[in-house]
N, C-alpha and C positions, 0 to 999 in steps of 0.2 A: 505495501501500501503506499503512497506516495505522500507527501506534506499535504500537495492541494486535495486529494482522497477525502482524508485526514481531517483534512477544515472545511468541507462540503458536507462530510456528515457528522463531526463535532456543531456547525452552526445551523444545520437541521434539527439537530438534537438539542440546542440551546433558546432554539424560535418554537419547539415542539413542532416540527412537523416531519413528515416521511420525505426520503431520499431515494427519487425514483432512478434507476441506472439501470443498462442494458450491457452494463461492462459484467462478466461475470466470474474475472478475476477478481474485484473489487468485494463483489460479495461473497464468494469463497475466502476471503484473507479477515473480511468484516466479520464471519461467524454470523450469530444467531443476531446481529443485533437489530434492535427492535422498531428506528428508522430507517429500514431499506425496503425499496420494493423491486419487484423485478418488470420492469417496461411492461413484458411478455405478457406476468401478469396483470396487468392493468389495460391493458388495451385488445379489445377484442380481436379475437381470432378473425370474423368475417366481415369486419372494417374496411373501407379501403382508405388504402393507405396513399 
């Protein structure tokens, strides 16, 4: 995890927000951090992109 990634996670945590990301490596490294949400979990599969 980079300092940049950590800052975004910390800012979301301080603000009480979720952090949406498509970065699977970040999700893996952050573990079960409550504020991380997989982008694929937030976007319906049948949506037009």
